[in-house]
C-alpha positions in Angstrom: -175.3 -148.5 96.1 -171.8 -148.2 97.6 -171.2 -146.7 101.0 -170.1 -143.4 99.4 -173.3 -143.4 97.4 -175.3 -143.9 100.6 -173.9 -140.6 102.1 -174.8 -138.6 99.0 -178.0 -136.6 98.8 -179.2 -137.8 95.4 -181.9 -136.0 93.4 -183.5 -137.9 90.6 -183.5 -136.2 87.3 -184.1 -137.9 83.9 -183.8 -141.4 82.5 -180.5 -142.2 80.7 -182.6 -143.1 77.6 -183.5 -139.4 77.4 -179.8 -138.3 77.3 -178.2 -139.8 74.2 -174.4 -140.0 73.7 -173.2 -136.6 72.6 -176.3 -134.8 73.9 -176.9 -132.4 76.8 -180.0 -131.7 78.9 -181.0 -129.0 81.3 -182.6 -130.4 84.5 -183.3 -129.2 88.0 -182.1 -131.0 91.1 -183.2 -129.7 94.6 -184.0 -126.3 93.0 -180.6 -126.0 91.3 -180.3 -125.7 87.5 -178.0 -128.4 86.3 -176.7 -129.3 82.9 -176.2 -133.1 82.1 -173.9 -134.1 79.3 -173.4 -137.6 77.9 -169.8 -138.1 76.7 -169.5 -141.5 75.1 -171.8 -143.0 77.6 -170.4 -141.3 80.7 -172.7 -138.7 82.3 -171.4 -135.5 83.8 -173.3 -132.9 85.7 -172.5 -129.2 85.9 -174.1 -126.1 87.2 -176.1 -124.8 84.2 -174.3 -121.5 84.0 -171.1 -120.1 82.5 -168.7 -118.8 85.2 -168.1 -115.7 83.1 -171.5 -114.0 83.4 -173.8 -116.8 84.5 -175.5 -117.4 81.1 -177.3 -120.7 80.7 -174.9 -123.3 79.1 -177.8 -125.3 77.6 -178.3 -122.3 75.3 -174.8 -122.9 73.9 -173.3 -125.8 72.0 -172.1 -129.3 73.0 -170.1 -131.1 70.3 -169.7 -134.3 72.3 -166.4 -133.2 73.7 -166.6 -129.5 74.6 -169.3 -127.1 75.8 -169.3 -123.6 74.4 -171.3 -120.7 76.0 -173.5 -119.0 73.4 -172.9 -115.4 74.8 -169.2 -114.9 74.8 -167.9 -118.2 73.3 -166.1 -119.4 76.4 -165.3 -123.1 75.9 -165.0 -125.9 78.4 -163.8 -129.6 78.3 -167.0 -131.5 78.9 -165.3 -134.4 80.6 -163.5 -132.4 83.2 -165.2 -129.0 83.3 -161.8 -127.2 82.8 -161.7 -124.1 80.6 -160.3 -124.4 77.1 -160.8 -120.8 76.2 -159.9 -119.1 78.5 -157.9 -121.9 80.1 -158.0 -120.4 83.6 -161.8 -121.0 84.1 -163.7 -124.0 85.3 -167.3 -125.2 85.5 -168.9 -126.1 88.8 -169.4 -129.8 88.7 -171.7 -132.1 90.7 -171.4 -135.8 91.5 -173.8 -137.9 89.5 -174.6 -141.5 88.8 -176.9 -143.6 86.7 -178.9 -146.0 88.9 -179.7 -149.6 88.0 -183.1 -148.3 87.0 -181.5 -145.9 84.5 -182.4 -142.8 86.4 -179.6 -140.1 86.5 -179.1 -138.9 90.0 -177.2 -135.7 91.0 -176.0 -134.5 94.3 -176.0 -130.6 94.5 -175.5 -130.4 98.2 
């Protein structure tokens, strides 16, 4: 791990083999509900709730590039968390990494 990684408060979640490219998975890290997405092999972690009315994003759709909330169809760029519709919204993201052992770790502190 790098020096920056050593200062993070990593919580282990799932193995990368359980999160295929173009897939999403709800997990919990230190009591926080997190949504993991795999975009072409790059894992991103977001708070598992839409900023509009806090609906769980894992109930929505992930097409490999964008996340859409099921309740009101708010859409977000999965790579950046920035809003597409509406474009002035943003997901709360968390640092994450895939360890040498394949475990996805998230820092929600």
